[in-house]
N, C-alpha and C positions, 0 to 999 in steps of 0.2 A: 751234565744233561738236565741241570735243574730247569723246570719243575718236575720233569719227568721222573727223574730219580733224586731221592733225598739221599743225605749222608746214612751210612750203615745200611743201605738198601741191599736186597738180595736180588740177583739177576741169575736166571736159569739159561745156559747157553747150549745150543745143538752144535756139538763139535764136528758133525758130520757135513754140516751146510756151510760150507767156507768159500763159496764163489760170491761175488759181489753182483748178484742177479736178484731181482726181487722176487720174494716167495710168492707174494700175490700180485698179479698184474694191477698196475695202477696205485699200488701203495709201496711207500718205501719201506725197507727192511732195516732194522737196527742191528748192527754187528759188534762184536768184541774184537778190537784191533790191538795186535801185539805192539806194544811200545816199549821195547827193552824188556824189563822185568815186570812190567805192568800191563794192565789191560785198560783201553779206552773204549767207551761205548760211543759210537757214531754211526749215522747213516751213511752207506758207503757205495760208491758206484766206480767203475774202471772206465776212464775216458783216455783214449789214445795209449799213452805209456805211464799214466798216473792212476793212482788210487786216490779218489776226491773223498775226503771224510767232512761230513757236513753236520754241524750241530743242531739241536732242536731249533734254538732261537736263532734265526738268520742274521740278528745283529751282530753275532759273533763272528770271527774269521773261519774260513774254510781251510782245512789242512790238506796238503798234498803230499803223497809219498811217490816219489820216483821209482818205477819198476824197471829192472834191467830186462832186456830182450830174453835172456835165458831163465829169468824167474817168473814165478806166478804170482797173481794177486793173493791166491789162497795161502801162500807162505805168510802173509801179514794178517790174515783173518784167521781168528780163533775159532769163530763160529757165529751163528745167528742167534740174537736174543729172543728167546721164545716167551719168557714171563720174567715180569719184574714185581717183587713185593716190597713196598715202602716201609711197612710197619709189621713188626713180628708179634 
């Protein structure tokens, strides 16, 4: 998510907000997405049966996660990023 997040940045995650709906209307929300044993920070939205993960820089590719009918997008979303600190 460069230049939004620098290496060794700190991100505070609201783990109770794990649905891919915008927190504020008209503004995208940044989410922590489960990627195996790691978390990936991306802007996320749910379209049809896919979780669409968008980077900050639109010149980078969009990632798609296929969601099965019995699964929920919230199973892949660890929470909404509420604060980032780049320097300690």
